[in-house]
Backbone as CSV, one residue per row, in Angstrom:
resi,resn,N_x,N_y,N_z,CA_x,CA_y,CA_z,C_x,C_y,C_z
1,MET,124.978,46.005,112.094,126.187,45.210,112.227,125.815,43.755,112.545
2,SER,126.380,42.828,111.818,126.096,41.407,111.975,126.822,40.848,113.199
3,GLU,126.270,39.791,113.769,126.925,39.109,114.885,128.276,38.527,114.471
4,HIS,128.482,38.390,113.168,129.717,37.784,112.654,130.794,38.813,112.308
5,ASP,130.462,40.089,112.331,131.398,41.124,111.872,132.713,41.137,112.644
6,GLU,132.647,41.061,113.957,133.858,41.118,114.781,134.820,39.994,114.411
7,PHE,134.285,38.801,114.251,135.146,37.652,113.996,135.641,37.621,112.550
8,MET,134.802,38.041,111.607,135.281,38.112,110.225,136.331,39.208,110.108
9,ARG,136.165,40.294,110.844,137.171,41.359,110.851,138.513,40.792,111.307
10,ALA,138.504,39.943,112.331,139.742,39.316,112.817,140.342,38.401,111.742
11,ALA,139.500,37.676,111.019,139.984,36.815,109.937,140.588,37.664,108.815
12,ILE,139.963,38.795,108.517,140.502,39.696,107.487,141.845,40.270,107.935
13,GLU,141.975,40.590,109.207,143.270,41.053,109.719,144.340,39.992,109.513
14,GLU,143.976,38.733,109.748,144.916,37.629,109.503,145.290,37.561,108.024
15,ALA,144.295,37.711,107.156,144.568,37.686,105.714,145.533,38.800,105.332
16,ARG,145.312,39.985,105.860,146.195,41.124,105.567,147.610,40.878,106.091
17,GLN,147.708,40.247,107.245,149.025,39.911,107.792,149.747,38.935,106.866
18,GLY,149.016,37.930,106.379,149.615,36.984,105.445,150.117,37.669,104.187
19,ARG,149.346,38.590,103.675,149.746,39.345,102.479,150.989,40.169,102.772
20,ALA,151.039,40.814,103.943,152.205,41.622,104.323,153.471,40.776,104.443
21,GLU,153.305,39.499,104.749,154.441,38.575,104.863,154.854,38.003,103.511
22,GLY,154.143,38.381,102.447,154.449,37.861,101.130,153.662,36.628,100.752
23,GLY,152.652,36.312,101.548,151.841,35.129,101.292,150.495,35.452,100.678
24,ILE,149.633,34.466,100.675,148.317,34.562,100.063,147.337,35.104,101.111
25,PRO,146.552,36.130,100.783,145.725,36.803,101.781,144.418,36.079,102.114
26,ILE,144.550,34.998,102.849,143.390,34.258,103.347,143.597,34.101,104.849
27,GLY,142.574,34.443,105.627,142.687,34.375,107.076,141.556,33.591,107.689
28,SER,141.777,33.158,108.936,140.790,32.343,109.622,140.894,32.549,111.133
29,VAL,139.765,32.443,111.814,139.753,32.407,113.278,138.788,31.316,113.736
30,LEU,139.119,30.731,114.880,138.273,29.716,115.506,137.676,30.336,116.764
31,VAL,136.354,30.237,116.887,135.630,30.885,117.983,134.895,29.828,118.800
32,LYS,135.058,29.924,120.118,134.324,29.046,121.041,133.754,29.921,122.152
33,ASP,132.482,29.770,122.407,131.808,30.535,123.459,132.013,32.039,123.290
34,GLY,131.975,32.500,122.042,132.070,33.930,121.775,133.462,34.522,121.896
35,LYS,134.501,33.661,121.982,135.880,34.139,122.108,136.760,33.470,121.065
36,ILE,137.689,34.235,120.518,138.643,33.668,119.563,139.648,32.823,120.333
37,ILE,139.753,31.551,119.930,140.713,30.655,120.586,141.831,30.225,119.641
38,GLY,141.724,30.600,118.379,142.779,30.301,117.411,142.699,31.271,116.258
39,ARG,143.866,31.620,115.722,143.966,32.528,114.574,144.996,31.959,113.617
40,GLY,144.796,32.251,112.342,145.808,31.817,111.387,145.592,32.440,110.035
41,HIS,146.616,32.307,109.209,146.515,32.759,107.823,147.331,31.827,106.949
42,ASN,147.042,31.876,105.670,147.734,31.014,104.723,149.231,31.302,104.825
43,ARG,150.004,30.282,105.130,151.462,30.420,105.276,152.226,29.458,104.375
44,ARG,151.599,29.029,103.301,152.281,28.088,102.408,153.568,28.680,101.866
45,VAL,153.517,29.930,101.448,154.702,30.576,100.877,155.744,30.828,101.966
46,GLN,155.312,31.431,103.070,156.236,31.825,104.118,156.969,30.636,104.733
47,LYS,156.274,29.533,104.940,156.849,28.346,105.599,157.263,27.258,104.608
48,LYS,157.083,27.544,103.306,157.357,26.534,102.275,156.605,25.236,102.604
49,SER,155.337,25.403,102.949,154.494,24.302,103.408,153.527,23.851,102.323
50,ALA,153.248,22.586,102.332,152.241,22.044,101.414,150.833,22.160,101.984
51,VAL,150.690,22.371,103.293,149.374,22.261,103.916,148.922,23.463,104.745
52,LEU,149.722,24.473,104.906,149.339,25.554,105.817,148.399,26.574,105.185
53,HIS,147.212,26.105,104.848,146.138,27.019,104.477,145.696,27.740,105.749
54,ALA,144.921,28.782,105.600,144.522,29.594,106.751,143.814,28.777,107.827
55,GLU,142.885,27.924,107.415,142.129,27.145,108.395,143.041,26.159,109.127
56,MET,143.977,25.569,108.414,144.902,24.617,109.031,145.807,25.331,110.029
57,ASP,146.303,26.509,109.651,147.144,27.313,110.539,146.355,27.734,111.779
58,CYS,145.127,28.132,111.583,144.248,28.538,112.679,144.045,27.387,113.667
59,LEU,143.715,26.219,113.151,143.490,25.067,114.024,144.776,24.665,114.738
60,GLU,145.896,24.731,114.048,147.188,24.434,114.669,147.462,25.409,115.815
61,ASN,147.186,26.676,115.581,147.443,27.699,116.595,146.459,27.627,117.763
62,ALA,145.295,27.044,117.546,144.334,26.856,118.646,144.833,25.787,119.615
63,GLY,145.716,24.934,119.122,146.238,23.868,119.974,145.306,22.676,120.006
64,ARG,145.725,21.695,120.734,144.981,20.451,120.834,143.749,20.653,121.713
65,LEU,142.587,20.354,121.147,141.334,20.493,121.883,140.664,19.135,122.012
66,LYS,139.758,19.033,122.948,138.945,17.826,123.076,137.887,17.838,121.984
67,ALA,137.439,16.665,121.601,136.417,16.553,120.554,135.187,17.394,120.893
68,ALA,134.776,17.375,122.136,133.588,18.133,122.552,133.795,19.638,122.376
69,ASP,135.039,20.096,122.527,135.322,21.529,122.346,135.160,21.942,120.885
70,TYR,135.710,21.141,119.960,135.560,21.468,118.542,134.085,21.567,118.160
71,GLN,133.276,20.716,118.762,131.861,20.678,118.425,131.082,21.891,118.942
72,LYS,131.738,22.733,119.725,131.138,23.977,120.214,131.712,25.197,119.488
73,CYS,132.501,24.965,118.463,133.212,26.047,117.782,132.523,26.489,116.491
74,VAL,132.907,27.660,116.083,132.576,28.209,114.764,133.903,28.607,114.156
75,ILE,134.137,28.239,112.895,135.357,28.670,112.218,134.986,29.696,111.151
76,TYR,135.750,30.752,111.124,135.577,31.836,110.156,136.738,31.772,109.187
77,SER,136.442,31.930,107.915,137.480,31.965,106.893,137.105,33.010,105.855
78,THR,138.095,33.754,105.405,137.816,34.796,104.419,137.448,34.223,103.068
79,LEU,137.761,32.943,102.834,137.473,32.286,101.560,136.906,30.896,101.832
80,SER,136.048,30.428,100.961,135.450,29.103,101.092,136.540,28.042,101.281
81,PRO,136.446,27.219,102.328,137.475,26.205,102.576,137.596,25.186,101.438
82,CYS,138.834,24.829,101.140,139.131,23.831,100.107,138.816,22.425,100.631
83,ASP,139.070,21.426,99.816,138.826,20.036,100.202,139.589,19.646,101.468
84,MET,140.868,20.032,101.544,141.689,19.677,102.708,141.126,20.299,103.986
85,CYS,140.845,21.579,103.922,140.356,22.284,105.108,138.943,21.840,105.472
86,ALA,138.105,21.635,104.470,136.756,21.132,104.732,136.819,19.747,105.370
87,GLY,137.747,18.927,104.922,137.911,17.600,105.510,138.294,17.660,106.977
88,THR,139.156,18.609,107.312,139.562,18.777,108.705,138.384,19.275,109.544
89,ILE,137.610,20.181,108.990,136.406,20.672,109.669,135.445,19.508,109.926
90,LEU,135.284,18.641,108.946,134.420,17.467,109.108,135.000,16.497,110.142
91,LEU,136.310,16.278,110.080,136.961,15.348,111.003,136.714,15.742,112.457
92,TYR,136.844,17.036,112.738,136.680,17.520,114.110,135.253,17.941,114.438
93,LYS,134.371,17.750,113.467,132.936,18.019,113.666,132.660,19.456,114.110
94,ILE,133.376,20.397,113.490,133.092,21.811,113.721,131.774,22.096,113.007
95,PRO,130.738,22.492,113.731,129.402,22.526,113.144,129.088,23.694,112.216
96,THR,129.831,24.813,112.350,129.471,26.001,111.589,130.717,26.641,110.972
97,VAL,130.593,26.993,109.695,131.655,27.692,108.975,131.069,28.987,108.423
98,ILE,131.702,30.094,108.779,131.303,31.394,108.250,132.374,31.797,107.250
99,ILE,131.965,31.996,105.999,132.955,32.332,104.966,132.749,33.772,104.490
100,GLY,133.871,34.404,104.199,133.819,35.774,103.694,133.257,35.828,102.290
101,GLU,133.689,34.872,101.465,133.194,34.835,100.080,133.544,33.511,99.435
102,ASN,132.778,33.165,98.394,133.072,31.950,97.622,133.033,32.220,96.118
103,GLN,133.102,33.480,95.743,133.120,33.823,94.316,134.498,33.525,93.707
104,THR,135.545,33.826,94.445,136.906,33.585,93.963,137.202,32.096,93.884
105,PHE,136.762,31.367,94.901,136.986,29.924,94.981,135.863,29.328,95.810
106,LYS,135.310,28.230,95.317,134.259,27.536,96.062,134.718,26.121,96.348
107,GLY,134.879,25.844,97.626,135.248,24.504,98.056,134.043,23.574,98.019
108,PRO,134.166,22.413,98.641,133.090,21.407,98.606,131.947,21.750,99.565
109,GLU,131.317,22.875,99.321,130.268,23.359,100.217,129.060,22.429,100.264
110,ASP,128.628,21.950,99.112,127.460,21.054,99.092,127.739,19.787,99.896
111,TYR,128.945,19.232,99.727,129.308,18.027,100.469,129.350,18.312,101.970
112,SER,129.971,19.419,102.356,130.037,19.773,103.776,128.632,19.907,104.365
113,GLN,127.754,20.561,103.626,126.381,20.722,104.107,125.663,19.377,104.198
114,SER,125.944,18.484,103.245,125.306,17.167,103.286,125.765,16.367,104.498
115,ARG,126.911,16.740,105.055,127.445,16.089,106.253,127.068,16.836,107.528
116,GLY,126.199,17.835,107.408,125.669,18.508,108.583,126.322,19.823,108.964
117,VAL,127.283,20.278,108.178,127.939,21.552,108.487,127.042,22.706,108.027
118,LYS,126.850,23.658,108.899,126.095,24.859,108.552,127.081,25.862,107.955
119,LEU,126.790,26.328,106.748,127.646,27.308,106.073,126.893,28.622,105.935
120,ILE,127.576,29.693,106.266,127.018,31.028,106.081,128.025,31.827,105.264
121,ASN,127.599,32.306,104.120,128.459,33.106,103.242,128.098,34.574,103.439
122,LEU,129.050,35.349,103.917,128.810,36.775,104.162,128.929,37.616,102.886
123,GLU,129.453,37.028,101.828,129.620,37.716,100.539,130.280,39.083,100.733
124,SER,131.383,39.068,101.459,132.112,40.280,101.818,132.816,40.906,100.608
125,LYS,132.499,42.152,100.357,133.178,42.884,99.278,134.664,43.023,99.578
126,GLU,134.986,43.228,100.842,136.392,43.378,101.219,137.178,42.091,100.967
127,CYS,136.597,40.952,101.307,137.269,39.668,101.060,137.453,39.440,99.560
128,LYS,136.435,39.756,98.781,136.538,39.601,97.323,137.637,40.496,96.760
129,GLN,137.713,41.728,97.249,138.718,42.669,96.742,140.129,42.232,97.114
130,LEU,140.303,41.727,98.326,141.609,41.209,98.731,142.105,40.152,97.746
131,MET,141.227,39.227,97.406,141.609,38.154,96.501,141.800,38.652,95.080
132,ARG,140.922,39.530,94.611,141.056,40.085,93.252,142.409,40.767,93.083
133,ASP,142.755,41.611,94.049,144.026,42.333,93.979,145.200,41.359,93.976
134,PHE,145.147,40.379,94.866,146.252,39.414,94.958,146.390,38.603,93.676
135,ILE,145.287,38.077,93.173,145.342,37.242,91.959,145.836,38.050,90.771
136,HIS,145.441,39.303,90.695,145.921,40.171,89.612,147.438,40.344,89.685
137,GLU,147.965,40.499,90.891,149.396,40.739,91.076,150.231,39.455,91.089
138,HIS,149.642,38.337,91.523,150.405,37.084,91.684,149.618,35.876,91.186
139,PRO,149.253,35.830,89.925,148.446,34.694,89.447,149.148,33.347,89.610
140,GLU,150.469,33.329,89.503,151.192,32.062,89.617,151.092,31.491,91.031
141,LEU,151.161,32.337,92.051,151.017,31.862,93.429,149.603,31.367,93.691
142,TRP,148.636,32.086,93.179,147.240,31.672,93.354,147.011,30.304,92.717
143,ASN,147.491,30.137,91.482,147.298,28.860,90.787,147.989,27.724,91.521
144,GLU,149.153,27.993,92.088,149.856,26.971,92.873,149.037,26.596,94.102
145,ASP,148.468,27.593,94.770,147.753,27.342,96.022,146.500,26.508,95.798
146,ILE,145.844,26.701,94.669,144.620,25.924,94.430,144.871,24.692,93.556
147,GLY,146.135,24.402,93.280,146.486,23.167,92.597,146.297,23.172,91.102
148,VAL,146.442,24.343,90.478,146.304,24.417,89.019,147.647,24.188,88.362
């Protein structure tokens, strides 16, 4: 069992919750000192939002933190963060991103790494299957979410 399993499991639970609400199954958790301090899932559909990707929802739910706190965090996401979410990760200098998979969608990983972010891809079969099933059933929502 990987040191990341517990936290990715929590992110997957968030993704499943988003799917149950009629949204896109992407989840995220923010971890500081080995404890989850924020959770979220993609809520663009549910909230009719332009910006509530899983990572954004997670950071919003973590509340306002000091810059030094963000720099001690790890963010987990079931899918590779997009440009918007990666930008927020860079802005707050979150040093490590653990992603469930990047086969379905690959954000600006090379750029994030060039800016010092450590990325770990778990290549989770479960995360890939969640997205495959969703895209098969709702291609129009998926295309909207990634800006196609």
